[in-house]
LUMNU-743198 format. One line per field, with one value per residue (C-alpha): residue in one letter; chain; x, y, z. Coordinates in steps of 0.02 Angstrom, whole numbers. Layout:
% LUMNU-743198
aa = (A, ...);
ch = (A, ...);
u = (X, ...);
v = (Y, ...);
w = (Z, ...);
% end
This chain:
% LUMNU-743198
aa = (X, X, X, X, X, X, X, X, X, X, X, X, X, X, X, X, X, X, X, X, X, X, X, X, X, X, X, X, X, X, X, X, X, X, X, X, X, X, X, X, X, X, X, X, X, X, X, X, X, X, X, X, X, X, X, X, X, X, X, X, X, X, X, X, X, X, X, X, X, X, X, X, X, X, X, X, X, X, X, X, X, X, X, X, X, X, X, X, X, X, X, X, X, X, X, X, X, X, X, X, X, X, X, X, X, X, X, X, X, X, X, X, X, X, X, X, X, X, X, X, X, X, X, X, X, X, X, X, X, X, X, X, X, X, X, X, X, X, X, X, X, X, X, X, X, X, X, X, X, X, X, X, X, X, X, X, X, X, X, X, X, X, X, X, X, X, X, X, X, X, X, X, X, X, X, X, X, X, X, X, X, X, X, X, X, X, X, X, X, X, X, X, X, X, X, X, X, X, X, X, X, X, X, X, X, X, X, X, X, X, X, X, X, X, X, X, X, X, X, X, X, X, X, X, X, X, X, X, X, X, X, X, X, X, X, X, X, X, X, X, X, X, X, X, X, X, X, X, X, X, X, X, X, X, X, X, X, X, X, X, X, X, X, X, X, X, X, X, X, X, X, X, X, X, X, X, X, X, X, X, X, X, X, X, X, X, X, X, X, X, X, X, X, X, X, X, X, X, X, X, X, X, X, X, X, X, X, X, X, X, X, X, X, X, X, X, X, X, X, X, X, X, X, X, X, X, X, X, X, X, X, X, X, X, X, X, X, X, X, X, X, X, X, X, X, X, X, X, X, X, X, X, X, X, X, X, X, X, X, X, X, X, X, X, X, X, X, X, X, X, X, X, X, X, X, X, X, X, X, X, X, X, X, X);
ch = (A, A, A, A, A, A, A, A, A, A, A, A, A, A, A, A, A, A, A, A, A, A, A, A, A, A, A, A, A, A, A, A, A, A, A, A, A, A, A, A, A, A, A, A, A, A, A, A, A, A, A, A, A, A, A, A, A, A, A, A, A, A, A, A, A, A, A, A, A, A, A, A, A, A, A, A, A, A, A, A, A, A, A, A, A, A, A, A, A, A, A, A, A, A, A, A, A, A, A, A, A, A, A, A, A, A, A, A, A, A, A, A, A, A, A, A, A, A, A, A, A, A, A, A, A, A, A, A, A, A, A, A, A, A, A, A, A, A, A, A, A, A, A, A, A, A, A, A, A, A, A, A, A, A, A, A, A, A, A, A, A, A, A, A, A, A, A, A, A, A, A, A, A, A, A, A, A, A, A, A, A, A, A, A, A, A, A, A, A, A, A, A, A, A, A, A, A, A, A, A, A, A, A, A, A, A, A, A, A, A, A, A, A, A, A, A, A, A, A, A, A, A, A, A, A, A, A, A, A, A, A, A, A, A, A, A, A, A, A, A, A, A, A, A, A, A, A, A, A, A, A, A, A, A, A, A, A, A, A, A, A, A, A, A, A, A, A, A, A, A, A, A, A, A, A, A, A, A, A, A, A, A, A, A, A, A, A, A, A, A, A, A, A, A, A, A, A, A, A, A, A, A, A, A, A, A, A, A, A, A, A, A, A, A, A, A, A, A, A, A, A, A, A, A, A, A, A, A, A, A, A, A, A, A, A, A, A, A, A, A, A, A, A, A, A, A, A, A, A, A, A, A, A, A, A, A, A, A, A, A, A, A, A, A, A, A, A, A, A, A, A, A, A, A, A, A, A, A, A, A, A, A, A, A);
u = (-5, 65, 98, 89, -91, -33, 112, 119, 31, 220, 306, 438, 489, 498, 632, 558, 628, 551, 585, 573, 578, 684, 732, 887, 788, 723, 828, 802, 767, 766, 652, 737, 652, 553, 712, 721, 884, 948, 1043, 1071, 1258, 1278, 1157, 1073, 930, 795, 857, 1030, 1005, 868, 1010, 1123, 1110, 1156, 1007, 940, 1079, 1146, 1208, 1171, 1105, 970, 827, 711, 578, 451, 312, 351, 372, 251, 212, 118, -27, -143, -303, -191, -175, -31, 148, 267, 452, 437, 344, 331, 373, 340, 464, 536, 638, 735, 647, 530, 356, 273, 101, 17, -162, -311, -242, -393, -557, -652, -545, -550, -740, -753, -622, -732, -886, -797, -761, -928, -1012, -876, -870, -1031, -1059, -1260, -1230, -1108, -1246, -1344, -1183, -1117, -1273, -1266, -1078, -1075, -1202, -1096, -926, -890, -877, -772, -646, -604, -558, -443, -267, -183, -99, -186, -278, -431, -410, -375, -537, -641, -560, -629, -797, -791, -749, -889, -1017, -947, -891, -701, -614, -419, -438, -495, -331, -210, -316, -319, -187, -8, 55, 9, -21, 114, 122, 226, 109, 208, 382, 523, 496, 319, 237, 173, 162, 68, -28, -34, -165, -204, -256, -402, -433, -582, -635, -668, -842, -820, -666, -623, -445, -366, -302, -136, 6, 174, 331, 493, 636, 818, 924, 923, 722, 758, 592, 661, 517, 321, 214, 39, -30, -151, -156, -304, -398, -509, -651, -734, -570, -494, -686, -681, -526, -374, -253, -307, -235, -97, -211, -324, -162, -26, -82, -28, -26, -108, 1, 26, 150, 177, 186, 342, 425, 439, 591, 581, 657, 660, 480, 406, 415, 338, 227, 160, 109, 26, -84, -102, -270, -294, -452, -521, -603, -665, -755, -831, -866, -1036, -1058, -1039, -939, -888, -781, -723, -585, -505, -348, -197, -229, -369, -239, -238, -46, 82, 190, 354, 276, 218, 403, 478, 360, 422, 599, 728, 835, 713, 694, 822, 800, 965, 881, 772, 580, 419, 263, 93, 12, -162, -324, -437, -568, -702, -806, -970, -1079, -1206, -1161, -1231, -1378, -1449, -1368, -1215, -1101, -943, -849, -748, -787, -652, -602, -631, -515, -452, -375, -274, -224, -154, -91, 81, 110, 9, -101, -92, -199, -226, -359, -422, -402, -420, -261, -259, -267, -148, 11, 104, 274, 409, 559, 626, 780, 896, 823, 869, 1040, 1084, 1004, 1105, 1278, 1239, 1224, 1385, 1297, 1342, 1524, 1475, 1389, 1461);
v = (3, 173, 269, 435, 470, 428, 550, 725, 863, 941, 774, 833, 969, 863, 740, 579, 418, 245, 61, -60, -243, -287, -452, -443, -386, -229, -71, 108, 238, 427, 509, 688, 780, 631, 540, 369, 320, 164, 223, 34, 30, 198, 165, -5, 40, 202, 219, 244, 377, 455, 480, 573, 748, 734, 612, 703, 722, 525, 458, 283, 180, 279, 174, 286, 411, 376, 413, 279, 122, -4, -72, -222, -209, -314, -290, -316, -481, -434, -458, -313, -331, -206, -180, -22, -71, 24, 174, 130, -30, -25, 113, 85, 101, 224, 287, 439, 418, 527, 681, 747, 791, 675, 541, 562, 554, 388, 313, 354, 284, 139, 120, 137, 30, -107, -154, -150, -50, -69, 32, 171, 288, 314, 345, 472, 576, 594, 627, 747, 855, 859, 876, 880, 1055, 1078, 952, 1045, 1201, 1128, 1145, 982, 1010, 1186, 1254, 1253, 1052, 1035, 1124, 1030, 866, 911, 946, 777, 684, 762, 721, 529, 554, 534, 405, 362, 410, 605, 594, 570, 693, 834, 779, 824, 652, 605, 424, 359, 183, 38, 13, -129, -236, -155, -213, -268, -110, -127, 3, 71, -56, -201, -272, -208, -334, -332, -473, -595, -609, -414, -346, -166, -92, 53, 133, 275, 377, 483, 592, 484, 595, 506, 537, 524, 447, 617, 633, 768, 752, 741, 682, 648, 518, 452, 308, 200, 138, 6, -2, -152, -47, -185, -272, -102, -45, -220, -155, -39, -164, -263, -118, -223, -361, -216, -132, -256, -382, -448, -303, -187, -30, 49, 193, 269, 287, 377, 498, 676, 733, 916, 1050, 1251, 1213, 1081, 1065, 1042, 1207, 1114, 951, 1067, 1133, 975, 917, 739, 646, 479, 359, 183, 105, -76, -213, -208, -41, 52, 218, 335, 494, 621, 771, 846, 962, 932, 1112, 1028, 921, 957, 939, 1017, 873, 935, 906, 718, 692, 756, 631, 492, 498, 598, 544, 419, 330, 335, 248, 211, 176, 320, 292, 327, 428, 408, 572, 503, 519, 660, 536, 425, 341, 316, 294, 157, 10, -151, -86, 54, 114, -25, 124, 72, -66, -148, -292, -388, -309, -129, -3, 124, 281, 412, 560, 742, 849, 869, 682, 589, 439, 296, 154, -23, -154, -233, -413, -535, -537, -725, -720, -562, -606, -658, -563, -678, -556, -493, -424, -593, -615, -427, -440, -599, -522, -367, -467, -565, -430, -357, -214, -205, -179, -38, 60, 236);
w = (-3, -46, 115, 51, 104, 288, 301, 384, 259, 257, 250, 115, 228, 380, 444, 498, 586, 567, 551, 401, 404, 244, 212, 309, 469, 551, 510, 566, 419, 406, 282, 224, 82, 45, 26, 117, 196, 299, 440, 496, 467, 546, 716, 705, 808, 823, 1012, 967, 825, 950, 1072, 954, 927, 741, 716, 584, 472, 487, 339, 261, 103, 11, -38, -141, -127, 4, -95, -237, -101, -72, 115, 173, 283, 374, 262, 102, 37, -56, 5, -48, 17, 153, 318, 417, 600, 757, 760, 910, 963, 1125, 1214, 1368, 1312, 1447, 1449, 1569, 1620, 1636, 1576, 1491, 1597, 1475, 1502, 1696, 1689, 1611, 1718, 1842, 1769, 1731, 1908, 1975, 1845, 1879, 1716, 1659, 1509, 1522, 1699, 1623, 1538, 1713, 1811, 1637, 1668, 1860, 1882, 1733, 1817, 1962, 1913, 1731, 1715, 1866, 1799, 1656, 1729, 1877, 1858, 1939, 2114, 2126, 2275, 2181, 2151, 2335, 2380, 2234, 2311, 2485, 2422, 2314, 2456, 2560, 2422, 2428, 2246, 2277, 2157, 2133, 1958, 2018, 2122, 1955, 1871, 1984, 2119, 2108, 2045, 1862, 1835, 1732, 1694, 1586, 1445, 1353, 1338, 1247, 1064, 1078, 999, 828, 691, 532, 438, 571, 676, 842, 980, 1091, 1215, 1157, 1327, 1339, 1289, 1339, 1245, 1143, 1062, 1126, 1016, 1081, 1042, 1087, 1147, 1120, 1226, 1236, 1383, 1467, 1462, 1324, 1202, 1026, 925, 919, 836, 851, 946, 999, 1179, 1162, 1327, 1391, 1495, 1572, 1657, 1716, 1765, 1890, 1980, 1953, 1993, 1845, 1736, 1666, 1617, 1519, 1450, 1408, 1289, 1122, 983, 1113, 1086, 903, 870, 691, 548, 588, 728, 657, 732, 820, 728, 708, 610, 721, 917, 1078, 1050, 898, 1005, 1134, 988, 889, 834, 831, 734, 766, 654, 658, 521, 563, 431, 511, 423, 600, 583, 721, 700, 822, 830, 989, 1027, 1144, 1189, 1315, 1405, 1601, 1623, 1501, 1406, 1483, 1647, 1610, 1541, 1696, 1813, 1702, 1716, 1829, 1981, 2028, 1878, 1725, 1524, 1458, 1281, 1306, 1314, 1222, 1311, 1274, 1332, 1371, 1261, 1237, 1169, 1264, 1132, 1195, 1048, 1045, 930, 977, 1085, 1143, 1315, 1292, 1221, 1104, 1110, 956, 829, 733, 581, 633, 540, 665, 589, 727, 628, 656, 509, 548, 623, 487, 500, 603, 539, 613, 591, 751, 788, 942, 1041, 1015, 822, 795, 743, 911, 984, 948, 897, 1053, 1126, 1113, 940, 874, 956, 859, 702, 707, 752, 606, 489, 566, 627, 806, 771, 659, 789, 831);
% end
């Protein structure tokens, strides 16, 4: 499939970093002025490339114009020679939760419904009337937040999710193991024993080992609402499953024309199209985030936690799909075969197809396999 329709609007002016699955193995590539350069003999991993201050100018083997290349995708039976992988490899995959007022409300609803989608609508209406407007105006950790917390406790409405929504400490968790994320064109996994789940379209910041944000991408932090709703202690089961973390299509490197300020104002769209004819669309803005991206990065790393290979940080979702799909009052849940598009004009389009975790391609290529592959290609000694 041609990738050109899934690239940033100004992709020929951007510097992009990605990873290709070639016949030899996974290879990091740079896209400059629309031309693809394989940098694996200079930096065999994207983690090493992003740790270098000269990442945008690294040299390598030219593979041609990105707009002419044909990539495999899970919904296309053809088998081109190239697959676009997740653009990260050895970086730790972290995520920030409950960073938007709408997602805070939905987490509280899940908790009170105890995973029962049928009970969610009545709870949603009662909570929205009491605290929905308040949350969107409150700065986390402020005196106003402290007063709101006291009022909600007095009303019996306090929740662990509100603690991380308006309290001083953000929710930062490990979303998935190193090397387990999937890229553009891949299947994203939803457990077959989940009956209430949704995509979580997000902007993903990519940081170097010092914690410096060096680029951004798009992500889908697939969430199982019924499982997490039963207990927050089931977060791992709800979040960390085969093919449940998608990132792509590329990392856009920060430069004079694109940086954190552009991330802060990014518009993000979500489209879900089902084989049953169901369609859902939504659009929102990162400007609605309750915690600044730099604050989330500071809470993810520092003296208390280091990431020698860097890390990717999902910044949280601004969407809470509640459209009824299967029955009135049941809200939204995925069906196998759903096509999910997460898009932003200056980051491109991350498109995936939903499959059961058990039927999505299993994750078999781990750190040991990567090291053996790079050693067999003579690339480890080439690292500089």
